[in-house]
N, C-alpha and C positions, 0 to 999 in steps of 0.2 A: 172618207168621202172621196169619190172618184170624180175627177174634173177632166173634161175633154179639153184637148188643145187643138191646134190648127191641122195636125196630121196624125195618122194612125200610130206612127212610131212613138211620138210624144205621149199619146194616150196610153200606149203600152207601158212606157216608162212610169206613168202615174200609177197604173195598176200594180206594176211590180214593186214600186216604191212603198205602196200601202201593204202589200202582202209579203214584204221582204222577210219578216220574222218566220213566217211559215215556210217560205222557200228555203231559208237557211236551215231550218230544223229538218226538213225532209232530205235535202241533198248535201247538207253539210257545207254549203256555199254561202258567201256574202256577196249580195248584189250591190254594186256601186252605182249610184245615181249620178249623172252628170250634174255639175254644180248649177248649170242654167236650168235644171229641172227641180232643184231643191225647194223653190218657192211653191210648187204645186202641192206639196204635202207638208209644208211648214206648219208647225203647231206652236201656238203662243203658250206662255205660262199663265198661271193664275196667282196673283199676289194675295198674300194673307191680309186680313183686315188691318192688322197692326202695321204692316208695311205701307198699305194705302193711306192710312191715317198719318203716318210719319211723313210721307212724301207730299201729300196734299196740304199739310200744315204749312207748306212753304208757298202755296199757290195764293197770290195776293192780287185781287182785282184792282184795287185802288193804285198799286204800284204799276200794273200794266197800263191802266188808264192814263196816269200821268207821264210815265216814262216812254211808252210806246204808242198808245193810241192817239193821243192829242198831237204829238209831232207829225203824225201822218194825216191828220185832218186838215190838209191844205190842198189847193189845186195842184195836181201832180200829173198832168198829161205829159206824154213823152217829150223830152228835151227842155221842159220848163224848169224854172228855178225851183219850184216845189218838188219836182221829180228828183233834182240833184240832191236836195236837202234830205229827202226820204232815203235815197240811196245811201248817203253818208251815215244816216242814222242806223240803218240795218247793218251796215259794215261795222261801225263803231260798237254797237250793242254786242254783236256776236264776237267781235275781235276781242272784247274785254273779258270774256268768260274763260274760266280755267280749263274747260275741256279742250280747248285748242282747235277750234274750227278752221278747216282749210277754206279760204274765201277766194272765189274766182269771179271775175267780171266777164260776161259774154256781151261785148259791145260790138254793134254792127249798124250799118246803114240800110235802109229800105226805102223803096219808093212808096209814097202815099198820095192821097188826093191833093195834098198840099205841098207836093214835091218831096225830095229826099229828106228823111229825118233820121236821127240817131236814136237807137234803142239800147237799153242795157238790162240784161238779166243778171241776177246775182244768185251764185251757186254756193252753198255752204255744205261742206262734206265733213262729217266728223272724222272718218278715217278713209282717206282716198285709196289706200292700198286694199281695202276689203273688196271682195268680189261682188257680194250681194248688198243691196241697198233698199231700205224702207224710205220712200220719198214722200215728204209732205210738201204741198205746193199751194201757192196763191198768186194773185197778181196785185201789184202795188200801184199801177197807174190808175188815174181817175178818168172818166169820160170827158172828152173835150167838147166844150160848148163855144160857138163862135163869139166874136166881140159884141155882137148886138145884144147879148145876154148880160152886158156889163152891169155890175151892181149886185148880181146874184152868182154865187160860186157853187158849182157841184163838187161836194166833198167826198162822196162815195163812202160813207161810214161802213155800211154793210158791204159795199161794192168797191174796194175790198180791204179797207183799212183794218177792220176787226180781225179778219183771218190772218193778216200779216202780224198784227199785235199779238195774236194768240200763239203764233209760231215763236216770236221772240220770247214770250212769257214762258212757253214750254222749255225752250233752250235754257232759260235762266233757272226755272224750278229744278229741272233735271240735271243741272250742271255737274254735280258730283257723280251722280249715277252714270251719266254719259262718259265722263272721264274714266271711271272705272271700267265701263264696258269697252271703251276704246282700247285699253291695254289688255283686256282679258279674252275678248271675242274677235279674232282677226278677220273672220270671214263674212260678217254681217254688220252693217253700220246704218247710220241715219243720215239722210241728205235732205236739206231744205232748198226749195227753189222759189225764187221770188221773180215773177215774170213782169216784164214791161210790155206795154202795147197790146193788152188784151182787148181793150175796147176799140170799136170802129171809130175812126176819126171823122168820117163823113156819113157813110151808110154801110151797114154790115154786109160783107160779101166774103168770098173765099180769099181775096186779096186785101181787103180792108178790114182786118181783125186778126187776132191771135198772132200778132207780129213776133213777139218774144218766143212763144211756145213753138211756133212753126220753125223758127230759126234754130232753137236749141234741140228740138227733136231731131232735125236733120244733122246737126253738128254732132250729137251723141251717136247717131246711127253710123256716122263716118269716122268715129274715134274708137280705135281698138281698145278692148277691155278684157283682161288686164293688159297693160301695155306690152306691146309685142305680139299679141294674139293675132291670128290670121283669120279666124272664123267667128269670133264673137266681138261685140261692140258694147259700148256703155248701156244701151237699152237692154241688153240681155242681163245686165247686172241689176236691174229694177225688179225687185220682189213684187212690190205693190205701189202704185202711184196714186196717193191720196190728195184729191184736190178739194180745197175749202174755198167756198165762194158764197156771197150773199148771206152772211152770217151776222146776227146781231139783233134781229127782230124777235118778238116774243113767239113762243110756242111753234117752233119750226118742226116740219115733218120731213125727215130724210128717207126717201124711198129707194128702191133698188133699180138700177139701170142695167146692171150687167150680171147675168147668172154666175159667171165664173168668179165673182168676188162677193157674192151674197153672203157667204159664211163670215166675211169680215164685218159686214154690216150687222150680222147677228151677234158677232163679238161685241161691237159697240153697244148693241141693245142689252146684252148681258151685263156689261159694265155699268150702263146707266141704271139698270135694276139693282145691282149690288150697292152702288153708291146711294141710291134712294133708301134701301133698307138700313144702310149705315148712318143715315142722316147727314150725308155729305152735300146734298143738293139743296139749293135754296128755292123756296116757293115752288117746289116741285111736288104737286099733289099726286095722289094715287092714280088719277086718270090721265096725267101728263105723260106723254111718251114722245121722244124725239126721233128714235130710229125705228124704221118700219121695214124689216127685210121682206115681208110679205107683200108690201105695196110696190107694185110695178109701175114705174114711171117712164115716160118717153125720153128719148135722147135729147140732150141740151148741147147746143154749140158752146164750147168753152175750152179752156187751155188744155184739157186732157185729150182732145180730138187728135192732134198730130201724133201723140204718143199711142193712143188707142189704135189709129190706123196702121201703126208699125208693130202691133202685136203686144204692147204693154198691157198689163192687167190693171185696171182702173177702179178705184173706189171714189165716186163723185159725191162729195157732201155739199150738196146744194138743195135748199129746201124747196118743197112742192106743196103749194104754189109759191112763187117768188114773193118776197116781202112787198107790201103795198106801196112802199116808198121807192121801189126799184126805178132807176133812171129818172128820179124827180129831184127837185131841189130840197125836198124834205128828207133825203137820205143823209141825215146829219146826226151829230151827237145827241141831240134832244130826243130823237126817236129810237134810241137804242135801249135794249132791255138788259140791264145789268145782271140780274140773277141768271137769265138764260146764258149770257156769255160766260159767266164764272162756271156755271154747270158744265157747259161744253168744254171749257178749259180743262176742268178736272177729268171729264171722260176721255178726252184725247190724250191727256198726260198719262193716264193709266193704260190706255191702248198702246201707246209707244213703249211704255216700260214692259208690258206683257208681250207684245210682238217681238221686241228684241230679247225677251226672256232674261231680263235683268232682275 
């Protein structure tokens, strides 16, 4: 598959990368593709049914619900007590795993309609020395409602407690595989990003929204990668930026926003079909389909945008249309669909294993 990049020289590298075997056979030469371009022709593996069954036997929705989701179903707008508690929960959960995640806090102050506020992004990297990274991201803050709404709390179950819980459960289920991968594949790793301040505090605008992702994208752009590099930064190290948002309502449809990552949406569709045939998905009838690579959907303002604007390849897993409970007080535990969440847990877990070629 040939994928265009932003300039002709990068496009040429893609073509050469795909035709490398033929070129080598004709000229007796090996063409070396720069590490920053390896993402353009990266090929995932395909797990056997036995491997899938073995790994997914550890996927436990009830455990995720009790250990991760319910602790996040609190009011958690930036700088609130609930936000502090959720931050601690994310850090302690990942810190207790044997894979040995490197945990970093990106804490900063930003001006808001309510004055200066402190925001905290959490960055978990499996192997910080790896050049390339598959990134899974979500936001953990909840939308702020002023005090006159006292008596009703916006808990943001789909927006975005469920995606955060899914990432923690993924790290837990794949703990041993990730530990092995960390020691055996030095150049490709997994990174989890938990953003603060995605929601507008007063009214959505370019300055009142995406506080955490705007700050972190700029910080990564200004951070040399690998350390000491003069012409590459941490954004160059992102193979694929997968953003999960508004997940947890029944029968979601994930369409394609960006042609250059449509093949990865097709990969998710393939995994969904394989797991369906294996009987691994609950209440997943033949006519049910979550991933629609042929469904073109319009762009959505979300945490991927500051990265997309800097050339990062994005796979945005947000349903179209949005859940009916979006930004209402009904976005709570009661209105979540358990089978859908568990099915998406399994699909994303297999996707990570196959992308990392474990």
